[in-house]
C-alpha positions as a Markdown table, in Angstrom:
| # | Residue | x | y | z |
|---|---|---|---|---|
| 1 | Met | 95.1 | 62.9 | -154.4 |
| 2 | Asn | 98.4 | 63.3 | -155.3 |
| 3 | Thr | 100.2 | 60.7 | -152.7 |
| 4 | Ser | 103.9 | 61.1 | -154.1 |
| 5 | Leu | 103.5 | 65.2 | -153.5 |
| 6 | Leu | 102.1 | 64.4 | -149.9 |
| 7 | Lys | 105.1 | 62.0 | -149.1 |
| 8 | Ala | 107.7 | 64.5 | -150.3 |
| 9 | Gln | 106.0 | 67.0 | -148.2 |
| 10 | Ile | 106.2 | 64.5 | -145.1 |
| 11 | Val | 110.1 | 63.9 | -146.0 |
| 12 | Leu | 110.6 | 67.8 | -146.6 |
| 13 | Lys | 109.5 | 68.3 | -143.0 |
| 14 | Gly | 111.7 | 65.9 | -141.5 |
| 15 | Lys | 108.6 | 63.6 | -140.3 |
| 16 | Thr | 107.7 | 60.2 | -140.5 |
| 17 | Leu | 104.4 | 58.3 | -141.4 |
| 18 | Asn | 104.5 | 57.1 | -137.9 |
| 19 | Glu | 104.4 | 61.0 | -136.5 |
| 20 | Val | 102.0 | 62.0 | -139.2 |
| 21 | Ala | 99.5 | 59.1 | -138.2 |
| 22 | Lys | 99.9 | 60.2 | -134.5 |
| 23 | Ala | 99.1 | 63.8 | -135.3 |
| 24 | Leu | 96.0 | 62.5 | -137.1 |
| 25 | Lys | 94.9 | 60.5 | -134.2 |
| 26 | Ile | 94.8 | 57.3 | -136.5 |
| 27 | Ser | 96.6 | 54.3 | -136.7 |
| 28 | Arg | 99.7 | 53.7 | -139.0 |
| 29 | Ser | 97.4 | 51.1 | -140.7 |
| 30 | Ala | 94.9 | 53.6 | -141.5 |
| 31 | Leu | 97.0 | 56.2 | -142.6 |
| 32 | Tyr | 98.5 | 53.5 | -145.1 |
| 33 | Arg | 95.1 | 52.8 | -146.3 |
| 34 | Lys | 94.4 | 56.3 | -147.2 |
| 35 | Leu | 97.5 | 56.7 | -148.8 |
| 36 | Asn | 96.8 | 53.8 | -151.0 |
| 37 | Gly | 93.4 | 55.1 | -151.9 |
| 38 | Lys | 91.8 | 52.1 | -149.9 |
| 39 | Ser | 89.9 | 55.1 | -147.9 |
| 40 | Asp | 89.8 | 58.8 | -147.9 |
| 41 | Phe | 91.2 | 61.5 | -145.8 |
| 42 | Thr | 88.3 | 63.6 | -143.8 |
| 43 | Arg | 88.0 | 67.1 | -144.1 |
| 44 | Lys | 89.3 | 67.5 | -140.5 |
| 45 | Glu | 92.3 | 65.1 | -141.3 |
| 46 | Val | 93.3 | 67.2 | -144.4 |
| 47 | Cys | 93.1 | 70.2 | -142.0 |
| 48 | Arg | 95.6 | 68.6 | -139.6 |
| 49 | Ile | 98.1 | 67.5 | -142.1 |
| 50 | Val | 98.2 | 71.0 | -143.7 |
| 51 | Asp | 98.7 | 72.8 | -140.4 |
| 52 | Tyr | 101.0 | 70.0 | -138.8 |
| 53 | Leu | 103.5 | 70.0 | -142.2 |
| 54 | Gly | 103.0 | 73.8 | -142.4 |
| 55 | Ile | 101.9 | 73.4 | -146.1 |
| 56 | Glu | 100.9 | 76.4 | -148.1 |
| 57 | Leu | 97.5 | 76.7 | -149.5 |
| 58 | Asp | 98.5 | 76.3 | -153.1 |
| 59 | Arg | 100.5 | 73.2 | -152.5 |
| 60 | Ala | 97.5 | 71.7 | -150.3 |
| 61 | Ile | 95.3 | 72.0 | -153.1 |
| 62 | Glu | 97.6 | 70.3 | -155.5 |
| 63 | Ile | 98.0 | 67.7 | -153.1 |
| 64 | Phe | 94.2 | 66.7 | -151.9 |
| 65 | Phe | 92.2 | 68.3 | -154.9 |
| 66 | Asn | 94.3 | 67.3 | -158.1 |
| 67 | Glu | 91.8 | 65.8 | -160.0 |
| 68 | Lys | 90.8 | 67.7 | -163.3 |
| 69 | Val | 87.3 | 68.3 | -163.7 |
| 70 | Ser | 86.2 | 69.0 | -167.3 |
């Protein structure tokens, strides 16, 4: 996951991490753990973030699935 791109999208949409956590129905600390790689976003959470922030498909793939497979 590209945390920097996700945080940039949050700022560009004028949202706060608290607002994103509420939209995901998780605590702020749970969101921070996910952003710091301590736990993973579920598929449902990824879909909610994409919908909540209005992220386009190409950008969503770049954010959430940026690992290269050889």
